VMD Tcl script that draws the C-alpha trace (Angstrom):
set ca {
  {-83.72 85.30 118.60}
  {-84.48 82.97 121.18}
  {-85.82 84.93 123.29}
  {-88.66 86.15 120.55}
  {-89.65 82.35 120.11}
  {-90.05 81.90 123.70}
  {-92.13 85.10 124.12}
  {-94.48 83.38 121.06}
  {-94.63 80.53 123.53}
  {-94.93 82.00 127.22}
  {-97.58 85.15 125.79}
  {-100.15 82.25 126.05}
  {-99.28 81.13 129.59}
  {-101.42 81.90 132.11}
  {-100.26 82.69 135.00}
  {-103.17 83.91 137.64}
  {-103.58 87.42 139.08}
  {-101.42 86.99 142.11}
  {-97.24 86.59 142.73}
  {-95.27 83.64 141.44}
  {-94.13 81.02 143.74}
  {-92.88 77.34 143.07}
  {-91.30 78.12 139.97}
  {-91.11 74.20 139.58}
  {-94.29 73.73 139.58}
  {-98.29 75.66 137.97}
  {-98.03 77.11 134.80}
  {-94.87 79.17 135.00}
  {-93.24 75.97 134.96}
  {-93.77 75.74 131.08}
  {-92.77 78.82 130.27}
  {-89.08 79.22 129.11}
  {-86.06 81.35 129.29}
  {-83.48 81.10 126.70}
  {-82.95 77.20 126.03}
  {-84.43 75.99 129.25}
  {-88.03 76.31 131.22}
  {-87.95 78.85 134.14}
  {-88.47 76.02 136.20}
  {-85.00 75.76 135.94}
  {-83.43 79.26 135.11}
  {-86.31 81.96 135.72}
  {-85.81 83.18 139.13}
  {-84.51 86.44 138.43}
  {-87.49 87.24 135.94}
  {-89.21 85.79 138.27}
  {-88.50 88.27 141.13}
  {-88.69 91.21 138.47}
  {-92.30 89.97 137.88}
  {-93.39 89.56 141.70}
  {-91.78 92.98 142.57}
  {-93.52 95.11 139.78}
  {-96.90 93.44 140.71}
  {-96.38 94.06 145.17}
  {-94.83 97.45 144.53}
  {-98.13 97.95 142.15}
  {-96.20 99.26 139.20}
  {-96.51 98.69 135.13}
  {-95.87 95.07 134.68}
  {-95.88 94.14 131.46}
  {-96.46 90.43 132.71}
  {-93.19 87.59 132.75}
  {-93.54 86.80 129.39}
  {-92.30 90.42 128.21}
  {-90.24 90.89 130.98}
  {-88.41 87.59 130.27}
  {-88.04 88.52 126.24}
  {-86.98 92.37 127.41}
  {-84.43 90.97 129.55}
  {-82.44 87.85 127.81}
  {-80.39 89.76 125.43}
  {-78.88 91.87 128.46}
  {-79.08 89.41 131.15}
  {-79.26 85.94 129.87}
  {-75.78 83.81 131.02}
  {-74.86 81.01 128.54}
  {-78.33 80.80 126.32}
  {-80.14 80.40 130.21}
  {-77.98 77.45 131.15}
  {-76.84 80.02 134.49}
  {-80.32 81.74 134.14}
  {-79.46 85.62 134.34}
  {-76.58 87.76 135.57}
  {-77.98 89.31 138.90}
  {-75.61 92.86 139.04}
  {-77.67 93.54 135.61}
  {-81.62 93.18 136.64}
  {-80.94 97.15 136.85}
  {-80.89 97.38 132.52}
  {-84.84 96.77 132.98}
  {-84.80 98.90 135.49}
  {-83.27 101.54 133.66}
  {-85.24 100.95 130.18}
  {-88.28 102.04 132.30}
  {-87.20 104.86 134.20}
  {-87.81 103.35 137.23}
  {-85.12 104.37 140.11}
  {-83.92 101.60 142.24}
  {-80.53 101.44 144.35}
  {-78.22 98.24 143.91}
  {-76.65 97.23 147.24}
  {-73.52 94.93 147.73}
  {-73.61 94.74 151.67}
  {-76.61 92.61 153.32}
  {-76.53 94.65 156.64}
  {-77.57 97.65 153.73}
  {-79.83 96.28 151.92}
  {-81.92 95.07 155.17}
  {-81.80 97.70 156.62}
  {-83.17 99.77 153.92}
  {-85.96 97.65 153.36}
  {-87.17 97.88 156.66}
  {-88.76 101.46 154.36}
  {-88.97 100.31 151.38}
  {-91.21 97.75 151.78}
  {-90.42 95.61 148.68}
  {-86.88 94.29 147.24}
  {-85.50 91.96 145.36}
  {-81.99 90.04 146.45}
  {-79.94 87.63 144.84}
  {-77.98 84.81 147.06}
  {-75.61 81.94 146.68}
  {-77.53 78.45 147.35}
  {-74.99 77.30 150.54}
  {-77.58 74.44 151.15}
  {-77.18 73.06 147.34}
  {-73.98 74.67 145.93}
  {-75.13 72.39 142.95}
  {-77.96 74.91 142.04}
  {-76.08 77.82 141.64}
  {-77.49 81.08 142.60}
  {-81.29 82.09 143.21}
  {-82.97 85.45 143.40}
  {-86.05 86.45 144.75}
  {-88.36 89.21 146.04}
  {-88.33 90.13 149.71}
  {-91.18 91.71 151.97}
  {-90.46 93.38 155.06}
  {-93.25 92.59 157.47}
  {-94.20 92.94 161.01}
  {-92.63 89.56 162.20}
  {-89.63 89.53 159.82}
  {-89.40 88.83 156.22}
  {-91.82 87.33 153.67}
  {-90.03 85.73 150.57}
  {-91.44 85.17 147.19}
  {-90.49 82.24 145.03}
  {-87.85 80.66 148.22}
  {-88.84 77.30 146.91}
  {-88.81 75.69 143.35}
  {-91.89 73.40 144.50}
  {-94.04 75.82 147.34}
  {-96.78 77.89 146.32}
  {-96.68 80.29 148.67}
  {-94.24 82.82 150.00}
  {-91.75 81.83 152.87}
  {-91.28 84.12 156.06}
  {-88.57 84.25 158.15}
  {-87.58 85.83 161.31}
  {-84.81 87.83 160.55}
  {-82.65 88.38 157.41}
  {-79.95 86.44 158.66}
  {-82.36 82.69 159.10}
  {-83.72 83.53 155.22}
  {-80.35 83.91 154.27}
  {-78.67 80.67 156.84}
  {-74.94 80.46 155.50}
  {-76.22 81.51 151.81}
  {-73.67 84.07 150.38}
  {-75.17 87.61 149.62}
  {-74.60 89.05 146.23}
  {-76.72 91.87 145.68}
  {-80.46 93.60 146.09}
  {-82.42 95.98 144.75}
  {-84.75 98.46 146.51}
  {-86.40 101.49 145.22}
  {-84.33 105.23 145.21}
}
mol new
graphics top color blue
foreach p $ca { graphics top sphere $p radius 0.5 }
foreach p [lrange $ca 0 end-1] q [lrange $ca 1 end] { graphics top cylinder $p $q radius 0.2 }
display resetview
């Protein structure tokens, strides 16, 4: 029920045509997921949105993604965002074939051929910030991470995956089959 009420508000918020970065700033920060603003808990939905946009797949928009996913993956009315292990439900429903990875080396070795993926990890530098989920892109000089920071409105680039998840704990990742 709450996802329907949030959808009625979220669908009128215009995000622009590019990827979403900096979930704590701009229009996305006004959107809601569960009982909270997406600036607090929307990273999984934003990662799905960015992934679909970059892969040039049918993208229903962030409002619709949040509406669809909340009943399947929302944790404690959005207090803890979404369960990253359940993001596959969105892709399954839309018949988008993806693989889930639990090993960081396997994920990043396959990312080079897949180009784009989704990564969930614990925020080691900020333990009270819980986990974070982002869309990643394999680029010639390393890895580009979308929505890496709550306050940066551009993607962040790293030389390699160990620099990206420095002291963070990889939870899981998703790539096309």
